[in-house]
N, C-alpha and C positions, 0 to 999 in steps of 0.2 A: 504494499500500500504506499503510495506516495502522495503527500499533501503539501501545499504551500501554506506557510504560517507567517505572521507578521510579528515583529518585535514591538511590544507596547510600552507603556510607561514603566519606568524603572527597569527596563530591559526584560520585562515579563514576556514569556512565550506561552500562548494559550493553545492547548492541544485541541484539535478538532474532535467532535463527539464520536465519529466512527473509530478514531484511534483509541480514545479512552475506553469505549465499549469493547473493542476487540482485545485489548490488553487487561480488561477488568480493573481499571485504575480507579482509586477512590481518593478523595481529598485527604491529604496527609501522607499518602504513600510516598515512598522515597525511590529515587531512580539514581543509577550510576551514570555520570556524565563523563564521556571520554572524548578527547580531542585526537583526531587522526588526520594529520596534515591540515587541510582547510575544511574538514568535516567535523560535525558534532554528532556523537552517537550516544543515545540514551538507552540504558538497559534496565529493565524492570528487576527489582530485587525481590526474590521470592519470599512470600510470607511463610515463615517457618513456625511461628507461634500463632495459635488461634485464640481469639478472645473468649474467655470463659466467664460465666457469671457465678462462679463458686470458688472457694479457697481450696487449696490442696496442701498437703504436707510436703514442703520442699526444704531441704537443708541448704545451708550456705555452700556446702561442697557441690551439691547438685546444680545450684545456680552458677557457681564459678565454672564448672565443667561445661555447661550449656553456653555460657558467655564466651568461653574460649573457642568452642566449636563454631559459634556464629562469627567471631572475629576471623578465624581461619577461612571460613567460607567467603566472607566479604573480601578478604585480601586476595583470595584465589580468583574471585570474579574480576578484580581490578587488573590483573596481569594478563 
C-alpha cells in the first residue's frame, strides 16, 4: 500500500485511515522509526502484553526477566 501524506504543524505526520486499519494501530501505540538513506521507515512494535482487568501474583524477578526479554526484542528489531 502506498499513500501520500503531508507534514502538519509541529512536523506531525497523520496516517491515512486505511493504513491505520490495516496495521490495527491505536492511539498511543509506538512505532520504530528508521532512516534508510532518504527514506523513513516505520515498523509496528508488536504488543506482547495484553491489558488485563485483574491483578496477578508477579514477583520482582518475574518482572525483571520479562523486562529484559522485551529490551532484547526491541534492540533486535532496531538492527
